[in-house]
C-alpha positions as CSV (number, residue, x, y, z in Angstrom):
1,Q,58.3,251.4,7.5
2,A,58.2,249.3,10.7
3,M,60.7,250.8,13.2
4,A,62.2,249.3,16.3
5,D,61.7,251.1,19.6
6,L,62.7,254.7,19.2
7,N,62.7,255.3,23.0
8,S,65.8,253.2,23.4
9,F,67.6,254.9,20.5
10,D,70.5,257.1,21.5
11,D,71.6,259.7,18.9
12,D,74.6,260.8,20.9
13,S,76.2,257.3,21.4
14,E,78.8,257.8,18.7
15,E,80.1,261.0,20.2
16,R,80.7,259.2,23.5
17,M,82.4,256.4,21.7
18,D,84.6,258.9,19.9
19,Q,85.9,260.1,23.3
20,K,86.5,256.5,24.4
21,V,88.3,255.6,21.2
22,A,90.4,258.9,21.2
23,S,91.7,258.0,24.7
24,T,93.1,254.6,23.4
25,K,96.9,254.3,23.4
26,I,97.9,252.4,20.2
27,P,101.3,250.6,20.4
28,W,102.7,251.9,17.1
29,A,106.2,250.5,17.8
30,A,104.7,247.0,18.2
31,L,102.9,247.4,14.8
32,H,106.2,248.3,13.3
33,S,107.9,245.3,14.9
34,A,105.2,243.1,13.5
35,T,106.0,244.7,10.0
36,I,102.4,246.0,9.7
37,I,103.7,249.5,9.3
38,T,107.0,250.8,7.9
39,A,109.7,252.8,9.7
40,E,108.6,255.9,7.8
41,H,105.0,255.3,8.9
42,L,106.1,254.9,12.5
43,Q,108.0,258.2,12.5
44,L,105.0,260.0,11.0
45,I,102.4,258.6,13.2
46,T,104.3,258.9,16.5
47,A,105.0,262.6,15.7
48,Y,101.3,263.2,14.8
49,D,99.4,261.1,17.3
50,K,97.9,262.8,20.4
51,Q,99.2,266.2,19.4
52,P,97.1,269.5,19.5
53,A,95.3,270.4,16.3
54,N,97.7,273.2,15.4
55,V,100.7,270.9,15.7
56,Q,99.0,268.3,13.5
57,A,98.1,270.9,11.0
58,A,101.7,272.1,10.7
59,L,102.9,268.5,10.2
60,V,100.3,267.9,7.5
61,K,101.2,271.2,5.8
62,E,104.9,270.1,5.6
63,K,104.1,266.5,4.4
64,P,100.5,266.4,3.1
65,V,100.8,263.4,0.7
66,E,102.9,261.4,3.2
67,H,100.2,261.7,5.8
68,A,97.4,260.8,3.3
69,E,99.4,257.7,2.3
70,L,99.9,256.8,5.9
71,F,96.2,256.8,6.7
72,M,95.2,254.9,3.5
73,F,97.9,252.3,4.1
74,M,96.7,251.7,7.7
75,V,93.0,251.5,6.6
76,T,94.0,248.9,4.0
77,H,96.4,246.8,6.2
78,I,95.2,247.0,9.8
79,S,92.6,244.4,10.8
80,K,92.6,244.6,14.6
81,E,89.3,246.3,15.4
82,D,90.3,248.6,18.2
83,T,93.3,249.9,16.2
84,L,91.1,250.3,13.1
85,Q,88.6,252.3,15.1
86,Y,91.4,254.6,16.2
87,V,92.8,255.0,12.7
88,L,89.4,255.8,11.2
89,L,88.7,258.4,13.9
90,L,92.1,260.0,13.1
91,L,91.4,260.0,9.4
92,Q,87.9,261.5,9.9
93,D,89.4,264.3,12.0
94,F,92.1,264.8,9.4
95,L,89.5,265.3,6.6
96,N,87.0,267.3,8.7
97,A,89.8,269.8,9.7
98,D,90.2,270.7,6.0
99,E,88.2,269.0,3.3
100,S,90.7,270.1,0.6
101,R,92.9,267.3,2.1
102,C,90.7,264.9,0.1
103,E,92.9,265.9,-2.8
104,H,95.9,264.3,-1.1
105,I,94.0,261.0,-0.7
106,F,93.1,261.1,-4.4
107,A,96.8,261.8,-5.3
108,V,97.9,258.8,-3.2
109,M,95.3,256.5,-4.8
110,E,95.8,257.6,-8.4
111,G,95.0,254.8,-10.8
112,Q,92.8,253.0,-8.2
113,S,89.6,253.6,-6.5
114,P,90.1,255.8,-3.3
115,F,86.7,254.4,-2.1
116,A,87.4,250.7,-2.4
117,P,89.4,250.3,0.8
118,F,86.5,251.6,2.8
119,Y,84.0,249.4,0.9
120,R,86.2,246.4,1.8
121,V,86.0,247.6,5.5
122,F,82.1,247.4,5.2
123,S,82.2,243.8,4.3
124,R,85.1,242.9,6.5
125,V,83.7,244.1,9.9
126,E,80.0,244.1,9.5
127,S,79.5,243.6,13.2
128,D,81.3,246.7,14.4
129,R,78.8,249.5,14.1
130,Y,81.4,252.2,15.0
131,I,83.8,251.2,12.3
132,I,81.0,251.0,9.7
133,S,79.9,254.5,10.7
134,K,83.3,256.0,10.5
135,A,84.3,254.3,7.2
136,S,81.0,255.3,5.6
137,K,81.2,258.9,6.7
138,I,84.8,259.2,5.4
139,V,83.8,257.6,2.0
140,S,80.8,260.0,1.7
141,T,83.1,263.0,2.3
142,L,85.5,261.7,-0.4
143,L,82.7,260.9,-2.9
144,V,81.4,264.5,-2.6
145,A,84.9,266.0,-3.0
146,A,85.8,263.8,-6.0
147,K,85.7,265.4,-9.5
148,L,85.1,262.0,-11.1
149,V,83.4,259.0,-9.5
150,S,83.0,255.8,-11.4
151,P,79.4,254.5,-11.9
152,D,80.3,251.4,-9.9
153,D,81.6,253.4,-6.9
154,E,78.6,255.7,-7.0
155,Q,76.1,252.8,-7.3
156,Y,77.7,250.8,-4.5
157,M,77.4,253.6,-2.0
158,V,73.9,254.6,-3.1
159,R,72.6,251.1,-2.7
160,W,74.4,250.6,0.6
161,V,72.9,253.9,2.0
162,M,69.4,253.1,0.8
163,D,69.5,249.7,2.4
164,K,70.3,251.4,5.7
165,L,67.5,254.0,5.2
166,R,65.0,251.1,4.7
167,A,66.2,249.3,7.9
168,A,64.1,248.7,11.0
169,D,66.8,249.8,13.4
170,P,66.8,253.5,14.0
171,A,70.6,253.5,14.4
172,D,70.9,252.3,10.8
173,V,68.4,254.9,9.6
174,S,70.2,257.6,11.6
175,L,73.5,256.7,9.9
176,A,71.9,256.7,6.5
177,L,70.5,260.2,7.1
178,T,73.9,261.5,8.2
179,L,75.4,260.1,5.0
180,L,72.7,261.6,2.8
181,Q,73.2,265.0,4.4
182,T,76.7,264.8,2.9
183,L,76.0,263.0,-0.4
184,L,72.9,265.0,-1.5
185,R,75.0,268.1,-1.7
186,K,76.1,266.7,-5.0
187,P,73.5,266.7,-7.9
188,A,74.7,263.3,-9.2
189,F,73.7,261.6,-5.9
190,R,70.3,263.4,-5.9
191,T,69.6,261.9,-9.3
192,A,70.9,258.5,-8.2
193,V,68.7,258.2,-5.2
194,K,65.5,259.5,-6.9
195,G,65.1,256.2,-8.8
196,M,65.4,254.3,-5.6
197,E,62.3,255.7,-3.9
198,C,64.3,258.0,-1.7
199,V,61.6,260.7,-1.6
200,P,58.7,258.4,-0.6
201,I,60.9,256.7,2.1
202,L,61.9,260.0,3.6
203,A,58.3,261.2,3.5
204,G,57.3,258.1,5.5
205,L,60.1,258.8,8.0
206,V,58.8,262.4,8.6
207,K,55.7,260.7,10.1
208,T,57.7,258.0,11.9
209,F,60.0,260.6,13.6
210,T,57.4,263.2,14.4
211,A,58.2,263.0,18.1
212,H,62.0,262.6,17.7
213,F,63.0,266.1,16.6
214,Q,66.7,265.4,16.0
215,L,66.0,262.6,13.5
216,L,63.0,264.6,12.1
217,Y,65.2,267.6,11.4
218,R,67.7,265.4,9.5
219,V,64.9,263.8,7.4
220,V,63.5,267.2,6.4
221,Y,67.1,268.4,5.8
222,C,67.6,265.6,3.3
223,L,64.3,266.4,1.5
224,W,65.5,270.1,1.4
225,L,68.8,269.1,-0.3
226,L,66.8,266.9,-2.8
227,S,64.6,269.9,-3.6
228,Y,67.5,271.7,-5.2
229,S,67.1,269.5,-8.2
230,A,64.1,271.0,-10.1
231,D,62.9,267.6,-11.4
232,I,62.9,266.1,-7.9
233,A,61.2,269.2,-6.5
234,A,58.4,268.7,-9.0
235,Y,58.2,265.0,-8.4
236,M,57.7,265.6,-4.6
237,G,54.2,266.9,-5.4
238,T,53.3,263.4,-6.6
239,T,54.3,261.8,-3.3
240,T,53.2,262.3,0.3
241,A,56.2,264.5,1.0
242,I,54.3,267.8,1.0
243,P,51.4,266.8,3.2
244,M,53.8,265.1,5.6
245,V,56.1,268.2,5.9
246,V,53.1,270.5,6.3
247,H,51.9,268.3,9.1
248,C,55.4,268.3,10.6
249,V,55.6,272.1,10.6
250,R,52.1,272.2,12.2
251,V,52.8,269.9,15.1
252,T,56.5,270.5,15.9
253,A,57.5,272.8,18.7
254,K,61.1,273.1,17.5
255,E,62.0,276.3,15.5
256,K,64.9,274.5,13.9
257,V,62.5,272.0,12.3
258,V,59.9,274.7,11.4
259,R,62.7,276.6,9.6
260,I,64.0,273.7,7.5
261,G,60.4,272.7,6.7
262,L,59.6,276.2,5.5
263,A,62.9,276.4,3.5
264,L,61.9,273.1,1.8
265,L,58.4,274.3,1.0
266,G,59.9,277.5,-0.4
267,N,62.1,275.5,-2.8
268,L,59.1,273.6,-3.9
269,L,57.0,276.7,-4.8
270,G,56.0,276.9,-8.5
271,K,57.4,273.4,-9.4
272,G,55.0,271.0,-10.9
273,N,51.7,270.7,-9.0
274,N,53.3,271.6,-5.7
275,N,51.4,274.9,-5.0
276,R,48.1,273.1,-5.3
277,V,49.2,270.2,-3.1
278,M,50.4,272.7,-0.4
279,I,47.0,274.4,-0.5
280,Q,45.2,271.1,-0.4
281,S,47.3,270.0,2.6
282,G,45.9,272.9,4.6
283,F,49.0,275.0,4.4
284,V,47.2,278.4,3.8
285,K,45.5,278.2,7.2
286,L,48.7,277.1,8.8
287,L,50.6,280.0,7.3
288,E,48.1,282.4,8.9
289,N,48.6,280.7,12.3
290,L,52.4,280.7,12.0
291,K,52.5,284.4,11.2
292,M,50.7,285.2,14.4
293,K,53.4,283.4,16.5
294,K,56.5,285.0,17.9
295,W,59.7,283.6,16.3
296,G,63.2,284.0,17.6
297,D,64.5,283.3,14.1
298,E,63.9,286.2,11.7
299,D,64.4,283.9,8.6
300,I,61.1,282.2,9.6
301,L,59.1,285.3,9.1
302,A,60.8,286.0,5.8
303,D,60.0,282.5,4.6
304,L,56.4,282.8,5.7
305,E,56.0,286.0,3.7
306,S,57.6,284.6,0.6
307,L,55.5,281.4,0.8
308,E,52.3,283.5,1.2
309,E,53.2,285.6,-1.8
310,G,54.1,282.6,-3.9
311,L,50.8,280.9,-3.2
312,S,48.6,284.0,-3.5
313,Q,47.6,283.5,-7.1
314,N,46.8,279.9,-6.5
315,I,44.6,280.9,-3.5
316,Q,42.7,283.3,-5.7
317,D,42.1,280.6,-8.3
318,L,40.8,278.2,-5.7
319,G,37.1,277.4,-5.9
320,S,35.0,276.8,-2.7
321,F,35.2,273.0,-3.2
322,D,39.0,273.2,-3.1
323,V,38.8,275.1,0.2
324,Y,36.3,272.5,1.5
325,K,38.5,269.6,0.4
326,Q,41.5,271.1,2.2
327,E,39.5,270.9,5.5
328,L,38.6,267.3,4.7
329,I,42.1,266.2,3.9
330,T,43.6,267.8,7.0
331,N,40.9,266.4,9.2
332,A,40.2,270.0,10.3
333,L,36.5,270.5,9.7
334,E,35.2,273.7,11.2
335,W,32.1,275.9,10.8
336,S,33.6,277.8,7.9
337,P,31.0,279.5,5.6
338,V,30.9,276.7,2.9
339,H,29.2,274.2,5.2
340,R,26.0,276.3,5.7
341,S,25.9,277.7,2.2
342,E,23.1,276.2,0.1
343,K,24.8,277.7,-3.0
344,F,27.9,275.6,-2.1
345,W,25.9,272.3,-1.9
346,R,23.8,273.1,-5.0
347,E,26.9,273.7,-7.1
348,N,29.3,271.1,-5.7
349,H,27.3,268.0,-4.5
350,L,28.3,266.1,-7.7
351,R,32.0,266.8,-7.0
352,F,31.9,264.5,-4.0
353,E,31.9,261.6,-6.6
354,D,35.2,262.8,-8.2
355,N,38.3,260.4,-8.0
356,N,36.2,257.4,-7.1
357,M,34.2,259.3,-4.4
358,E,37.4,260.4,-2.6
359,A,35.8,263.4,-0.8
360,L,32.8,261.4,0.3
361,G,35.0,258.6,1.5
362,I,37.1,261.0,3.7
363,L,33.9,262.6,5.1
364,V,32.5,259.2,6.1
365,E,35.9,258.2,7.7
366,L,35.7,261.3,9.8
367,V,32.2,260.4,11.0
368,K,33.4,256.9,11.8
369,N,36.8,257.6,13.4
370,S,37.2,261.2,14.6
371,T,37.2,261.9,18.3
372,D,37.0,265.7,18.0
373,P,33.4,266.9,18.8
374,Q,33.6,269.8,16.4
375,V,34.8,267.6,13.5
376,L,32.0,265.1,14.3
377,S,29.3,267.8,14.4
378,V,30.4,269.3,11.1
379,A,30.8,265.9,9.4
380,C,27.3,264.8,10.5
381,F,25.9,268.1,9.2
382,D,27.7,267.7,5.9
383,V,26.5,264.1,5.4
384,G,23.0,265.4,5.9
385,E,23.4,268.2,3.4
386,F,25.0,265.9,0.8
387,V,22.0,263.6,1.1
388,R,19.6,266.6,0.9
389,F,21.1,268.0,-2.3
390,H,22.4,264.9,-4.2
391,P,19.7,263.1,-6.2
392,R,21.2,259.7,-5.3
393,G,22.7,260.9,-2.0
394,R,20.9,258.3,0.2
395,A,22.0,255.4,-2.0
396,L,25.6,256.6,-2.2
397,I,25.8,257.1,1.6
398,A,24.3,253.6,2.1
399,R,27.3,252.1,0.3
400,F,29.6,253.3,3.1
401,G,27.5,251.9,5.9
402,V,27.7,255.1,7.9
403,K,24.1,255.4,9.1
404,E,24.7,253.2,12.2
405,H,27.7,255.3,13.2
406,I,25.6,258.5,13.0
407,M,22.8,256.9,15.0
408,R,25.3,255.9,17.7
409,L,26.5,259.6,17.8
410,M,23.0,260.6,18.8
411,A,24.0,259.3,22.3
412,H,27.4,261.2,22.2
413,T,28.4,263.1,25.4
414,N,28.6,266.4,23.5
415,P,25.2,268.0,22.9
416,D,26.3,269.6,19.6
417,V,27.3,266.2,18.2
418,Q,24.0,264.7,19.4
419,K,22.1,267.5,17.7
420,H,23.8,267.2,14.3
421,A,23.7,263.4,14.4
422,L,20.0,263.5,15.0
423,L,19.5,266.1,12.2
424,A,21.6,263.9,9.8
425,V,19.6,260.8,10.7
426,Q,16.3,262.7,9.9
427,K,17.7,263.7,6.5
428,L,18.7,260.1,5.8
429,M,15.2,258.9,6.7
430,V,12.9,261.6,5.2
431,H,12.2,262.1,1.5
432,N,10.4,265.5,1.5
433,W,13.0,267.9,2.8
434,E,10.6,270.9,2.9
435,Y,8.8,269.3,5.9
436,L,12.0,269.2,7.8
437,N,13.1,272.2,9.8
438,H,16.8,272.0,9.2
């Protein structure tokens, strides 16, 4: 998806806003004089406000339901934005201190939706990003804690979060990810978002946020939570999620991201076609490289070993063309034995036509677009070998219009690329291969 400038995105802005809001002095007595809150409310809130956490905890323990009712009353009846900001911050802290306090909210709201007051806040103050963020985080906590959620309440939140996830503003996407990190702990929400293209959207965000590790971590974390539902884990293999996560693990320097990526891939092992997709995404070679690194986190080594063990049978079952195709798909052509093996080309030249000539198309794209001298050398060599062994090789290659590109590579600055481009052009031009010293 198209994303606004990530460089200007500040992931810590809400924390700083929390400090600012927490320092506000709310005139509770004035709210009582204006009959916005009752005398009982005034007594509770003046005793509770600005107190240390242990004092607040003791007050709540003494009157849990009364404090829950106080907060819900204020969320429903206060419209002044700076006061509402403060009340929502108080309520978020109240629930974060002990999530079992959600039960007091449910008791107070018995017979009506405990989520509706927050949904009304969404539509009432669309312009205040801080209020929206606080209200949505509170409602997510309540939704996960609730034993029963009506289909309407569930669907409202899922649609709202997915709209944010699809947004162009990274701040909206960041909020959606935070909410999903809470909501996806609950199987019902994993099922609800599956039908709304959540996995493909998250897979796309892995690519978008490759250089922004905090957001990247949260995207992969959401995919990891989704992978705890077996049907979604199997479905991931039909999307770009696995290749994207493999790429992310390959390029990221952050152990935290590597660890959650490996944990996700571990959950995907043995589900659907996932093992094959991992192998085709070049994960086997990556596993070898990762095992050679020094890791501060011991869990990473354990994950690497279990992944290697889980894929071992699939690796044994792989034919040489599967290995070759891995190199193609990951744009990582190197002088592995298959390229120079006449047996490989004799047995596999027809497989380049599979899936509407997928492998041949990727090979040609590498010749046209790669900037890596080794990839260009190997790709030119492979085009020549394909033409040499396939009875209609020249005609098939002509469809792709790659000959001109190879001819231009004959003037490449790298002597290896020049050599293999020249050899490929000779194979494209000559009919009797036995006269050619290849």
